[in-house]
C-alpha positions as semicolon CSV with decimal commas, in nm:
position;residue;x (nm);y (nm);z (nm)
1;X;0,903;1,346;-2,113
2;X;0,944;0,970;-2,091
3;X;0,655;0,768;-1,949
4;X;0,587;0,397;-1,903
5;X;0,270;0,289;-2,082
6;X;0,109;-0,039;-1,981
7;X;-0,015;-0,156;-2,320
8;X;-0,152;-0,494;-2,213
9;X;-0,062;-0,757;-1,951
10;X;0,309;-0,826;-1,976
11;X;0,372;-0,543;-2,222
12;X;0,524;-0,209;-2,120
13;X;0,641;0,058;-2,362
14;X;0,857;0,357;-2,268
15;X;0,730;0,643;-2,481
16;X;0,806;1,008;-2,530
17;X;0,491;1,196;-2,424
18;X;0,399;1,558;-2,367
19;X;0,514;1,699;-2,033
20;X;0,199;1,796;-1,836
21;X;0,117;2,157;-1,756
22;X;-0,070;2,252;-1,437
23;X;-0,413;2,410;-1,452
24;X;-0,560;2,621;-1,172
25;X;-0,485;2,470;-0,832
26;X;-0,262;2,195;-0,974
27;X;0,107;2,116;-0,952
28;X;0,344;1,918;-1,172
29;X;0,595;1,704;-0,984
30;X;0,925;1,584;-1,127
31;X;0,947;1,225;-1,004
32;X;1,256;1,142;-0,801
33;X;1,143;0,797;-0,687
34;X;0,847;0,575;-0,774
35;X;0,790;0,242;-0,602
36;X;0,651;-0,081;-0,742
37;X;0,355;-0,232;-0,559
38;X;0,127;-0,534;-0,564
39;X;-0,144;-0,352;-0,759
40;X;0,106;-0,256;-1,029
41;X;0,224;-0,616;-1,042
42;X;-0,134;-0,749;-1,078
43;X;-0,191;-0,502;-1,362
44;X;0,132;-0,607;-1,532
45;X;0,061;-0,978;-1,500
46;X;-0,310;-0,997;-1,577
47;X;-0,464;-0,649;-1,586
48;X;-0,648;-0,456;-1,317
49;X;-0,995;-0,295;-1,331
50;X;-0,868;0,028;-1,175
51;X;-0,567;0,068;-1,407
52;X;-0,690;0,131;-1,764
53;X;-0,491;-0,014;-2,054
54;X;-0,327;0,117;-2,255
55;X;-0,225;0,389;-2,015
56;X;0,028;0,525;-1,770
57;X;0,060;0,356;-1,432
58;X;0,246;0,375;-1,102
59;X;0,111;0,559;-0,796
60;X;0,367;0,552;-0,512
61;X;0,603;0,844;-0,557
62;X;0,788;1,149;-0,430
63;X;0,968;1,428;-0,609
64;X;1,026;1,797;-0,663
65;X;0,765;2,049;-0,776
66;X;0,851;2,149;-1,131
67;X;0,563;2,391;-1,191
68;X;0,278;2,539;-0,989
69;X;-0,062;2,637;-1,125
70;X;-0,244;2,958;-1,047
71;X;-0,396;2,974;-0,701
72;X;-0,185;2,705;-0,532
73;X;-0,097;2,805;-0,176
74;X;0,179;2,664;0,043
75;X;0,384;2,511;-0,238
76;X;0,624;2,655;-0,493
77;X;0,861;2,544;-0,764
78;X;1,159;2,353;-0,623
79;X;0,982;2,220;-0,311
80;X;1,056;1,857;-0,230
81;X;0,722;1,683;-0,180
82;X;0,547;1,356;-0,113
83;X;0,187;1,273;-0,194
84;X;-0,072;1,006;-0,255
85;X;-0,255;0,963;-0,583
86;X;-0,613;1,026;-0,471
87;X;-0,836;1,237;-0,249
88;X;-1,210;1,241;-0,177
89;X;-1,448;1,484;-0,345
90;X;-1,596;1,604;-0,015
91;X;-1,943;1,633;-0,166
92;X;-2,090;1,286;-0,228
93;X;-2,313;1,099;0,019
94;X;-2,020;0,898;0,159
95;X;-1,806;1,208;0,210
96;X;-2,097;1,373;0,393
97;X;-2,095;1,072;0,625
98;X;-1,716;1,119;0,661
99;X;-1,652;0,784;0,496
100;X;-1,392;0,952;0,279
101;X;-1,218;0,633;0,166
102;X;-1,549;0,520;0,012
103;X;-1,600;0,845;-0,181
104;X;-1,800;0,781;-0,498
105;X;-1,545;0,964;-0,714
106;X;-1,216;0,876;-0,546
107;X;-1,115;0,605;-0,792
108;X;-1,228;0,801;-1,098
109;X;-1,025;1,113;-1,013
110;X;-0,698;0,952;-0,906
111;X;-0,362;1,048;-1,057
112;X;-0,182;0,756;-1,217
113;X;0,149;0,780;-1,398
114;X;0,427;0,782;-1,138
115;X;0,636;0,562;-1,367
116;X;0,731;0,869;-1,569
117;X;0,952;1,174;-1,547
118;X;0,665;1,402;-1,439
119;X;0,316;1,368;-1,293
120;X;0,036;1,623;-1,268
121;X;-0,159;1,636;-0,943
122;X;-0,518;1,764;-0,957
123;X;-0,638;2,040;-0,728
124;X;-0,830;1,815;-0,488
125;X;-0,515;1,609;-0,422
126;X;-0,297;1,919;-0,383
127;X;-0,535;2,062;-0,122
128;X;-0,571;1,744;0,083
129;X;-0,286;1,499;0,028
130;X;0,031;1,682;-0,081
131;X;0,302;1,736;0,181
132;X;0,646;1,888;0,210
133;X;0,916;1,622;0,234
134;X;1,149;1,667;0,532
135;X;1,510;1,706;0,419
136;X;1,624;1,418;0,639
137;X;1,378;1,179;0,473
138;X;1,497;1,018;0,151
139;X;1,284;1,023;-0,162
140;X;1,246;0,644;-0,156
141;X;1,118;0,642;0,202
142;X;0,888;0,938;0,124
143;X;0,731;0,736;-0,159
144;X;0,596;0,493;0,103
145;X;0,329;0,747;0,200
146;X;0,054;0,582;-0,007
147;X;0,097;0,217;0,097
148;X;0,157;0,316;0,459
149;X;-0,166;0,520;0,457
150;X;-0,351;0,206;0,343
151;X;-0,204;0,007;0,633
152;X;-0,279;0,285;0,881
153;X;-0,641;0,280;0,762
154;X;-0,666;-0,098;0,801
155;X;-0,539;-0,075;1,158
156;X;-0,749;0,225;1,256
157;X;-0,991;0,154;1,539
158;X;-0,808;-0,162;1,646
159;X;-0,681;-0,159;1,999
160;X;-0,360;-0,349;1,940
161;X;-0,154;-0,325;2,254
162;X;0,164;-0,459;2,409
163;X;0,191;-0,840;2,403
164;X;-0,120;-0,888;2,187
165;X;-0,069;-1,167;1,935
166;X;-0,089;-1,061;1,571
167;X;-0,080;-1,288;1,266
168;X;0,004;-1,142;0,925
169;X;-0,067;-1,370;0,627
170;X;0,138;-1,257;0,331
171;X;0,497;-1,131;0,354
172;X;0,488;-0,889;0,064
173;X;0,542;-0,513;0,108
174;X;0,197;-0,462;0,262
175;X;0,240;-0,754;0,501
176;X;0,580;-0,621;0,607
177;X;0,435;-0,273;0,666
178;X;0,170;-0,436;0,886
179;X;0,455;-0,606;1,072
180;X;0,635;-0,276;1,131
181;X;0,313;-0,121;1,261
182;X;0,239;-0,417;1,488
183;X;0,588;-0,406;1,638
184;X;0,550;-0,030;1,685
185;X;0,261;-0,115;1,916
186;X;0,481;-0,374;2,091
187;X;0,264;-0,665;1,983
188;X;0,395;-1,016;1,929
189;X;0,387;-1,095;1,559
190;X;0,394;-1,404;1,343
191;X;0,407;-1,370;0,965
192;X;0,357;-1,624;0,690
193;X;0,474;-1,606;0,330
194;X;0,591;-1,803;0,029
195;X;0,936;-1,652;-0,035
196;X;1,216;-1,738;0,207
197;X;1,391;-1,409;0,122
198;X;1,094;-1,212;0,253
199;X;1,060;-1,431;0,563
200;X;1,427;-1,368;0,643
201;X;1,364;-0,995;0,604
202;X;1,059;-1,021;0,830
203;X;1,274;-1,171;1,107
204;X;1,517;-0,880;1,071
205;X;1,223;-0,640;1,101
206;X;1,120;-0,794;1,433
207;X;0,883;-1,083;1,353
208;X;0,871;-1,327;1,643
209;X;0,803;-1,609;1,397
210;X;0,823;-1,618;1,016
211;X;0,696;-1,937;0,854
212;X;0,589;-2,094;0,527
213;X;0,212;-2,148;0,471
214;X;0,231;-2,523;0,533
215;X;0,384;-2,457;0,875
216;X;0,133;-2,191;0,978
217;X;-0,127;-2,397;1,167
218;X;0,137;-2,561;1,386
219;X;0,321;-2,232;1,434
220;X;0,005;-2,052;1,550
221;X;-0,065;-2,323;1,808
222;X;0,288;-2,281;1,943
223;X;0,270;-1,903;1,923
224;X;-0,067;-1,855;2,092
225;X;-0,257;-2,175;2,171
226;X;-0,613;-2,033;2,190
227;X;-0,551;-1,838;1,867
228;X;-0,424;-1,490;1,792
229;X;-0,592;-1,163;1,879
230;X;-0,571;-1,014;1,531
231;X;-0,534;-1,170;1,187
232;X;-0,436;-0,953;0,888
233;X;-0,501;-1,121;0,553
234;X;-0,268;-0,958;0,298
235;X;-0,274;-1,197;0,002
236;X;-0,607;-1,143;-0,175
237;X;-0,639;-1,520;-0,215
238;X;-0,991;-1,655;-0,156
239;X;-0,865;-1,975;0,007
240;X;-0,656;-1,772;0,249
241;X;-0,956;-1,551;0,325
242;X;-1,147;-1,862;0,429
243;X;-0,866;-2,012;0,635
244;X;-0,784;-1,688;0,811
245;X;-1,064;-1,730;1,066
246;X;-0,911;-2,059;1,181
247;X;-0,624;-1,876;1,348
248;X;-0,827;-1,624;1,551
249;X;-0,908;-1,674;1,916
250;X;-1,263;-1,637;2,046
251;X;-1,351;-1,268;2,028
252;X;-1,066;-1,210;1,782
253;X;-1,064;-0,989;1,473
254;X;-0,984;-1,081;1,115
255;X;-0,890;-0,789;0,889
256;X;-0,939;-0,872;0,521
257;X;-0,690;-0,639;0,354
258;X;-0,599;-0,828;0,037
259;X;-0,847;-0,762;-0,242
260;X;-0,992;-1,055;-0,436
261;X;-1,119;-1,049;-0,793
262;X;-1,473;-0,915;-0,831
263;X;-1,730;-1,193;-0,802
264;X;-1,514;-1,411;-0,577
265;X;-1,715;-1,606;-0,318
266;X;-1,592;-1,739;0,016
267;X;-1,761;-1,955;0,279
268;X;-1,733;-1,941;0,659
269;X;-1,854;-2,161;0,942
270;X;-2,141;-1,960;1,086
271;X;-2,110;-2,144;1,420
272;X;-1,757;-2,013;1,454
273;X;-1,850;-1,657;1,364
274;X;-2,151;-1,647;1,592
275;X;-2,055;-1,840;1,904
276;X;-1,691;-1,730;1,906
277;X;-1,801;-1,372;1,830
278;X;-1,542;-1,314;1,561
279;X;-1,515;-0,982;1,383
280;X;-1,450;-0,989;1,009
281;X;-1,362;-0,651;0,866
282;X;-1,297;-0,558;0,505
283;X;-1,077;-0,253;0,454
284;X;-1,020;-0,038;0,147
285;X;-0,798;0,257;0,060
286;X;-0,754;0,546;0,307
287;X;-0,889;0,880;0,424
288;X;-0,702;1,213;0,442
289;X;-0,665;1,154;0,817
290;X;-0,494;0,821;0,750
291;X;-0,256;0,997;0,510
292;X;-0,173;1,258;0,773
293;X;-0,099;0,985;1,027
294;X;0,124;0,802;0,777
295;X;0,301;1,127;0,697
296;X;0,372;1,185;1,067
297;X;0,518;0,834;1,102
298;X;0,753;0,893;0,809
299;X;0,832;1,254;0,893
300;X;0,935;1,166;1,248
301;X;1,136;0,860;1,135
302;X;0,912;0,643;1,353
303;X;0,921;0,362;1,095
304;X;1,225;0,257;0,894
305;X;1,092;0,145;0,558
306;X;1,427;0,140;0,377
307;X;1,485;-0,236;0,426
308;X;1,181;-0,301;0,204
309;X;1,364;-0,159;-0,100
310;X;1,527;-0,451;-0,280
311;X;1,696;-0,248;-0,553
312;X;1,676;0,041;-0,797
313;X;1,612;0,058;-1,168
314;X;1,592;0,338;-1,423
315;X;1,254;0,391;-1,587
316;X;1,374;0,209;-1,899
317;X;1,421;-0,107;-1,690
318;X;1,075;-0,105;-1,530
319;X;0,982;-0,427;-1,707
320;X;1,285;-0,600;-1,552
321;X;1,169;-0,497;-1,204
322;X;0,818;-0,626;-1,272
323;X;0,944;-0,955;-1,407
324;X;1,162;-1,006;-1,100
325;X;0,865;-0,940;-0,872
326;X;0,650;-1,182;-1,072
327;X;0,908;-1,451;-0,992
328;X;0,904;-1,368;-0,621
329;X;1,243;-1,197;-0,636
330;X;1,278;-0,898;-0,404
331;X;1,012;-0,705;-0,215
332;X;0,983;-0,360;-0,366
333;X;1,187;-0,178;-0,629
334;X;1,251;0,194;-0,661
335;X;1,216;0,327;-1,016
336;X;1,431;0,635;-1,066
337;X;1,350;0,827;-1,386
């Protein structure tokens, strides 16, 4: 099979590799659509600690089961499926506390390699996070299961309700998924981003305001003078992490979704945190319950994610897609092996 190998930052090679075979409890999926994402882009541009190099990469996908290992129940060859690339072990101390997204093994047992013709899914993923794709749902939309599960997790436990004011900082794919979820809850939403193309898309998706970073402070005052109820930081920029608390009202919540480089330090005004009783919450990954909720949203056509697809490329043109994203062109590209 053909697979994209990330050799080093900026260098991708399309190689002929051995087609995987499933062991007990595993399945091999023929990829029909794999989506680019911010993590892939970071790895392409400068490397990423959770994506080894040289190695296969890509982790948002859907496809058709090509082969089923012994003992797999509920799935057979030819089934159209959608999945995420990880699942908890169920045995470590965090899993016993039901903090499944923080599982000690979840990042070490993930399945990378969606930028290829086939991918093998380990037994623990098959049992927990593999789903049948509804026929009315396209393969591209089905591939949104993983990023949507991340957003569902970040919003879990937040009581966002009609007419609440939500600020989303970062108009990339994750920020736009946050926007779709906020509008689903009938909240008022303002979004900020660097690329005008993405801000225009955000308006089409229902954003009440879509502004450049330099306009944000003024826009928030006009949008909700005491500050917004919820801030979602989706850039992973330390300076934005620090500024994000400036836009929250007293008693507001700031959700720190965008991951910063390990060792990054930020500073906050303790007076503001304490006397205004702000909540700062870091969020990471997802649990099987979050995946099930994301699956239901996609299965029932509750969210229309198709506008986030900026174009399609064959696997051999993956580098072109990554280079366009690195220049701020487009939002998300579908790679079709």
